[in-house]
C-alpha positions in Angstrom: 20.8 -1.2 -22.1 17.6 -3.1 -23.2 16.2 -6.4 -22.0 14.4 -9.2 -23.9 10.8 -8.8 -22.9 11.0 -11.8 -20.4 13.9 -10.3 -18.7 12.4 -6.8 -18.7 9.7 -7.9 -16.8 11.6 -9.9 -14.1 14.0 -6.6 -14.0 10.9 -4.6 -13.0 9.4 -7.1 -10.9 12.8 -7.1 -8.6 12.7 -3.3 -8.8 9.5 -2.8 -7.3 10.1 -5.7 -4.7 13.5 -3.6 -3.7 11.6 -0.4 -3.1 8.6 -1.9 -1.7 11.1 -3.8 1.2 12.7 -0.5 2.0 9.3 1.2 2.2 8.0 -1.5 4.4 11.0 -1.4 6.6 10.8 2.7 6.9 13.8 3.1 5.3 12.8 4.6 1.9 10.5 7.3 3.2 9.8 8.8 -0.7 10.0 7.2 -4.0 9.5 9.8 -7.0 9.8 9.2 -10.8 11.0 11.9 -13.1 8.3 13.2 -15.9 10.6 11.9 -18.5 10.4 8.6 -16.9 14.1 8.1 -17.1 14.9 8.3 -13.5 13.8 8.6 -10.2 14.6 10.5 -6.9 14.3 8.6 -3.5 14.5 9.6 0.0 15.9 7.1 2.3 16.3 7.7 6.4 19.2 5.8 7.2 21.9 7.3 9.3 25.3 5.0 8.7 26.9 5.4 5.4 28.0 1.4 4.9 24.3 0.7 5.2 23.4 3.3 2.6 26.2 1.7 0.4 25.0 -2.0 0.8 21.3 -1.0 0.1 22.6 0.6 -3.1 24.5 -2.4 -4.1 21.7 -4.7 -3.2 19.5 -2.9 -5.7 18.9 -4.3 -8.9 18.8 -1.1 -10.6 22.6 -0.1 -9.3 24.5 -1.0 -12.7 22.5 1.2 -14.6 22.1 4.3 -12.5 24.4 7.2 -11.7 24.0 8.0 -8.0 24.2 11.0 -6.0 23.9 10.9 -2.0 22.9 13.9 -0.6 21.8 14.7 3.4 19.0 16.4 4.0 17.8 18.0 7.1 14.5 18.9 8.2 13.6 22.6 8.2 12.6 23.2 11.3 15.9 21.9 13.1 17.8 23.5 10.7 16.1 27.0 11.7 16.6 26.1 15.6 20.2 25.9 15.1 20.7 28.9 13.1 18.7 30.8 15.6 21.1 29.5 18.6 24.1 30.1 16.3 23.2 33.8 15.8 22.1 34.3 19.5 25.6 33.3 20.9 27.3 34.7 17.9 26.0 38.0 18.6 27.0 38.0 22.3 
């Protein structure tokens, strides 16, 4: 979808304000843009699905995005859990 120049400016301002609000609150941990400038990847620290859904619909970009959620885990936590599992499994 193409915006008129004035509308595009407002849209980008709203986008930036949304991300900055998330970063200031600590919910948005990281934000990356693809090299083709056609998409973003962000890391949000939100434990409750309802809150993530609400944040998604609050985003001015949501009508224009394909959204995919993937939970991620800290590597050291996974290694510890795997070690404990294997220890118990091997008994």
